[in-house]
Each structure stands twice: as structure tokens, then as C-alpha cells.
C-alpha positions as CSV (number, residue, x, y, z in Angstrom):
1,X,24.8,16.0,-39.3
2,X,22.5,13.4,-37.5
3,X,20.2,15.2,-35.0
4,X,20.2,12.5,-31.5
5,X,16.7,11.6,-31.1
6,X,15.9,12.0,-27.1
7,X,13.4,9.9,-25.3
8,X,12.2,11.3,-21.7
9,X,13.8,9.3,-18.7
10,X,16.8,7.7,-21.4
11,X,19.7,7.6,-20.5
12,X,23.2,6.2,-22.9
13,X,24.1,2.7,-22.5
14,X,20.4,1.8,-20.4
15,X,19.2,-1.5,-20.9
16,X,15.2,-2.3,-20.3
17,X,14.1,-4.4,-17.6
18,X,11.6,-6.9,-18.1
19,X,8.6,-6.1,-15.5
20,X,5.1,-7.3,-14.9
21,X,2.1,-4.8,-14.6
22,X,-0.3,-7.3,-11.8
23,X,-4.2,-7.5,-11.2
24,X,-5.5,-8.2,-9.3
25,X,-3.5,-6.4,-7.0
26,X,-4.4,-8.4,-4.2
27,X,-2.6,-11.2,-5.3
28,X,0.6,-9.4,-6.5
29,X,2.7,-10.3,-3.7
30,X,4.3,-8.0,-0.8
31,X,6.6,-6.3,-3.5
32,X,9.2,-4.0,-2.7
33,X,9.8,-2.4,1.0
34,X,11.2,0.8,0.2
35,X,7.7,2.1,-1.3
36,X,6.6,2.4,2.4
37,X,9.5,2.9,3.9
38,X,11.2,5.4,2.3
39,X,7.9,7.6,1.5
40,X,7.9,7.5,6.2
41,X,12.0,8.8,6.3
42,X,10.7,11.7,3.3
43,X,7.9,11.9,5.8
44,X,10.2,12.8,8.9
45,X,9.5,9.6,10.4
46,X,12.6,8.1,12.4
47,X,13.7,4.6,11.6
48,X,15.2,2.5,14.9
49,X,15.7,-0.4,13.5
50,X,19.0,-2.3,14.1
51,X,21.4,-4.0,12.2
52,X,19.6,-8.1,11.6
53,X,16.6,-6.6,13.4
54,X,13.3,-5.8,11.7
55,X,12.7,-2.8,10.3
56,X,11.6,-0.1,12.9
57,X,10.1,3.4,11.9
58,X,8.2,5.9,14.8
59,X,6.2,8.6,13.7
60,X,7.8,12.7,14.4
61,X,5.5,12.9,17.6
62,X,6.2,8.9,18.2
63,X,2.8,8.1,19.1
64,X,2.4,5.7,15.6
65,X,5.0,2.9,15.8
66,X,5.8,0.5,12.3
67,X,7.5,-2.2,12.6
68,X,8.2,-5.5,9.1
69,X,9.7,-8.5,10.9
70,X,10.7,-11.2,8.2
71,X,11.9,-12.8,10.9
72,X,9.5,-14.8,12.6
73,X,5.7,-16.4,11.5
74,X,3.6,-15.7,10.4
75,X,5.9,-12.0,10.7
76,X,4.9,-8.5,8.2
77,X,3.9,-5.4,9.3
78,X,2.7,-4.2,13.0
79,X,0.9,-1.1,13.1
80,X,0.9,0.1,16.7
81,X,-0.9,4.2,17.8
82,X,-0.5,5.0,22.0
83,X,-3.5,6.7,23.1
84,X,-3.9,9.9,23.3
85,X,-6.4,12.6,25.4
86,X,-8.4,12.1,21.8
87,X,-7.1,8.7,20.5
88,X,-7.5,5.2,21.7
89,X,-4.7,2.9,21.7
90,X,-5.0,1.2,18.5
91,X,-3.0,-1.9,16.7
92,X,-3.0,-2.9,13.3
93,X,-1.1,-6.1,11.5
94,X,-0.7,-7.6,8.4
95,X,0.8,-10.7,6.9
96,X,3.9,-10.3,5.0
97,X,2.1,-11.6,1.2
98,X,-0.1,-7.9,1.4
99,X,1.2,-5.9,-1.3
100,X,3.6,-2.9,-0.6
101,X,1.0,-0.4,-2.2
102,X,-1.3,-1.4,-0.1
103,X,0.0,-1.3,3.1
104,X,1.2,1.9,1.8
105,X,-2.8,3.1,1.8
106,X,-2.4,3.0,5.5
107,X,0.9,4.2,6.1
108,X,1.1,7.3,3.5
109,X,-1.8,8.0,5.9
110,X,-0.7,8.1,8.8
111,X,1.8,11.1,7.2
112,X,-1.6,13.4,7.0
113,X,-4.1,15.2,9.0
114,X,-6.8,13.1,9.8
115,X,-9.5,14.7,7.0
116,X,-12.1,16.3,8.5
117,X,-15.0,14.2,7.0
118,X,-16.7,11.3,8.3
119,X,-14.7,8.1,6.9
120,X,-16.8,5.3,5.3
121,X,-14.8,2.0,5.4
122,X,-17.2,0.5,2.6
123,X,-16.9,3.9,-0.2
124,X,-14.5,2.5,-1.5
125,X,-15.0,-0.7,-2.0
126,X,-18.4,-0.5,-3.4
127,X,-17.8,2.1,-5.9
128,X,-15.6,0.1,-7.6
129,X,-17.9,-3.0,-7.5
130,X,-17.4,-5.3,-4.7
131,X,-20.4,-7.1,-3.4
132,X,-22.1,-6.2,0.4
133,X,-23.3,-8.3,2.4
134,X,-25.1,-8.6,5.8
135,X,-24.9,-12.2,7.7
136,X,-23.4,-12.8,10.8
137,X,-20.9,-10.4,10.0
138,X,-21.2,-7.1,7.6
139,X,-18.6,-8.2,4.3
140,X,-17.7,-6.9,0.9
141,X,-16.6,-9.1,-1.2
142,X,-14.3,-8.3,-4.3
143,X,-15.9,-9.1,-8.1
144,X,-13.6,-11.6,-8.8
145,X,-14.8,-13.4,-4.9
146,X,-10.7,-14.0,-3.8
147,X,-11.0,-10.4,-0.8
148,X,-13.0,-9.5,1.3
149,X,-13.1,-6.7,3.9
150,X,-15.6,-8.3,7.3
151,X,-16.4,-6.3,10.0
152,X,-16.7,-9.0,12.8
153,X,-18.0,-8.8,15.6
154,X,-17.7,-11.8,18.0
155,X,-19.0,-10.4,21.4
156,X,-20.1,-7.0,22.8
157,X,-16.7,-4.4,22.8
158,X,-14.9,-7.0,20.7
159,X,-14.7,-6.4,17.4
160,X,-12.3,-5.7,14.5
161,X,-11.7,-4.9,10.4
162,X,-10.4,-8.2,9.0
163,X,-9.2,-8.2,5.4
164,X,-7.8,-11.8,3.9
165,X,-7.5,-12.9,0.0
166,X,-7.1,-16.6,-1.1
167,X,-5.8,-18.4,-4.0
168,X,-5.1,-21.1,-5.6
169,X,-4.0,-22.8,-2.7
170,X,-5.8,-21.1,0.2
171,X,-5.2,-18.2,2.0
172,X,-3.1,-15.8,0.8
173,X,-2.3,-12.8,3.2
174,X,-5.0,-11.3,6.3
175,X,-4.8,-7.9,7.9
176,X,-6.5,-7.8,10.8
177,X,-7.3,-3.4,12.6
178,X,-8.7,-2.7,15.8
179,X,-11.5,-1.9,16.8
180,X,-9.6,1.1,17.8
181,X,-8.1,2.1,14.6
182,X,-8.8,5.5,13.6
183,X,-12.0,4.7,10.7
184,X,-9.9,7.1,8.3
185,X,-6.6,4.4,7.8
186,X,-9.5,1.5,7.6
187,X,-11.0,3.6,4.5
188,X,-8.0,4.0,2.6
189,X,-6.3,0.7,3.4
190,X,-9.6,-0.1,1.7
191,X,-9.4,2.2,-1.0
192,X,-6.1,0.6,-1.9
193,X,-7.2,-2.3,-1.6
194,X,-10.0,-2.0,-4.2
195,X,-8.0,0.7,-6.2
196,X,-8.6,-1.9,-9.4
197,X,-5.0,-0.1,-11.1
198,X,-2.7,-3.2,-11.6
199,X,1.0,-3.1,-9.3
200,X,4.5,-4.0,-11.0
201,X,6.5,-6.2,-10.1
202,X,9.9,-6.8,-11.1
203,X,11.0,-10.3,-13.5
204,X,10.5,-12.9,-11.7
205,X,8.6,-11.9,-8.4
206,X,4.9,-12.7,-10.2
207,X,3.3,-15.3,-8.0
208,X,1.6,-17.3,-10.0
209,X,-1.9,-18.3,-10.1
210,X,-4.9,-18.9,-12.2
211,X,-6.6,-16.2,-10.9
212,X,-3.5,-13.4,-11.2
213,X,-3.3,-11.6,-14.6
214,X,0.2,-10.2,-16.2
215,X,1.3,-7.9,-18.9
216,X,4.5,-7.2,-19.7
217,X,6.2,-3.8,-20.3
218,X,9.7,-2.7,-20.8
219,X,11.1,-0.5,-18.4
220,X,14.5,1.5,-18.3
221,X,16.2,1.9,-14.9
222,X,16.3,5.6,-14.4
223,X,12.7,5.7,-15.2
224,X,12.1,3.1,-11.9
225,X,14.5,6.0,-11.1
226,X,12.3,9.0,-11.4
227,X,9.3,7.5,-10.3
228,X,10.5,6.2,-6.6
229,X,12.0,9.9,-6.4
230,X,9.2,11.5,-7.3
231,X,6.9,9.5,-4.6
232,X,10.1,10.5,-2.2
233,X,9.0,14.4,-3.0
234,X,5.6,14.4,-2.4
235,X,6.5,13.1,1.0
236,X,9.1,15.7,1.6
237,X,6.1,18.3,0.2
238,X,3.7,17.4,2.1
239,X,5.6,17.4,5.5
240,X,6.6,20.8,4.6
241,X,3.5,21.9,3.4
242,X,2.8,20.6,7.0
243,X,5.2,22.2,8.8
244,X,4.5,26.0,7.5
245,X,1.5,27.4,9.0
246,X,-0.8,28.9,6.1
247,X,1.3,26.6,3.8
248,X,-0.9,24.8,1.1
249,X,-0.5,21.0,0.4
250,X,0.5,19.9,-2.5
251,X,-1.5,18.5,-4.9
252,X,0.7,14.6,-6.0
253,X,-0.3,12.1,-9.2
254,X,1.3,8.6,-9.1
255,X,3.9,7.5,-11.3
256,X,3.0,6.5,-15.1
257,X,3.9,3.3,-15.1
258,X,0.9,1.9,-17.2
259,X,1.9,3.4,-19.5
260,X,5.5,1.6,-20.0
261,X,7.3,0.5,-22.9
262,X,5.5,-1.8,-25.0
263,X,3.1,-4.4,-23.5
264,X,1.9,-8.0,-24.1
265,X,0.0,-10.6,-22.1
266,X,0.7,-13.1,-20.2
267,X,-1.9,-15.7,-19.3
């Protein structure tokens, strides 16, 4: 009797679906909101959305509110933190075209304790080859020249962190953080932005542009579900660890999508 071959993630009757690994990630388009919202839900955030309205989540202690509104212009993400004994009120906005993997650099960090080490926004950018310059404002620019992060101070007491990306037809997206935004959140945003790894988009959701490179991969639906479930499980594990005294927080790993399926280049 012939032995059946088993492949990880394979299920009888499954058909591989075309996806693309898109680089640079800052031009990959917004992506699937569930990458952000499912993680927050699993981490204990409460959804306050109303039917037909914007997506709204509150942190467990109600100190931070996240919203995503596609129904207004320019629309996109807003994150607001209320003032506490140790933290001034702060606010951040990110356009709809900011990739969810970059948004998650901020939102994932909101579910974790603030790191003890002093944050450095420029460190992950420089590490990945971004060039810094000191003109009127301190700026770091991506290797392809299409994205930048800038600390902009228009007048004493008036400063923001501003990130922006341009494509073939002008500005693609903006992200703005008030100067009072916890610095580690700006750093994790910068790290996610500068990450050189491509991000995955399904067929029909890859933006067009001469600066965009996409590599086709065949992905099984069960693999997509497994990666989503692994991310959700990681959020639940971290939330459990934070609520359990003396428990060591687990180490998480990224989904192995970059090596999935048979790939070919698309220019």
C-alpha cells in the first residue's frame, strides 16, 4: 500500500492561493486590519466599535484608545493616550496606506510593559542603512529615498515626530506623533518601518509603482490561518504572563511566510 505524503499545513482538497511578498514594506499598502485588531483583542483590549462605524478599541486600563476610520478624509488610524501621573496626554495619527505591519509596531508595543532601557528612535533606522541629516530638522531617510522620519520643531514647545512616504505620484502616507508620545512607541514604529523584510499581500492588493518589487508565492489557506493563530496565541500568552506574578514572558517568533511556496520575481 502506497504511503501518503504529508506536508506541513496541507489539507485534502486545499488549493494554493497566489500572494506576493512586497518590498519595500513602506509602499506595500495598508493590508488586513485584523493583523492589528485581532492581536489587541487577544491581548485583552475591549472593542467599542458600533455597527457601520469606525473600529474602536480601548486598552484594559482605558488609558489608551485606538480608532480606525475609513469613512472620513483623510481617514486612517488614531491612537490617543490620556494623561496619567507619569505620562502626559499624547496623540498619534497614521494614514490608511500605512502598512498594518508598521502600525503594529506601535499597537503591539502598547500591550507590553514599557522597556527599562532608554529608547533611541534613530537606532533601528541607522542599523538598517537609513541616512541621517541635520538641517532645519533632524531627519533619517530610507535607502530608496522614498521614506523619512523627522523630528520637527516648528517653535519652542511645538514639536512632532513625522514620518512620510512618497511614491511615483507623490505622497502615499503620513504618520505623526506628538512630542509627548512615549518614546519607546516612536522607536518601535521606526523599527517596524525600517525592517527590510517584505510583507505579504494577496493577489489584487499589491500597489502599482516603479519602486515596488513583488515576489509571487503560493500559499495554502491553512498556512495563512496557522500564522494568524500563532500571532493571536502569542498575544494571549503575553497577556497571561503579564497578569501572572513571577511568570517569565514567552519569546515569540515571526511567521515563516518568506520561505513559503514556489516563488518568482515580478517587476
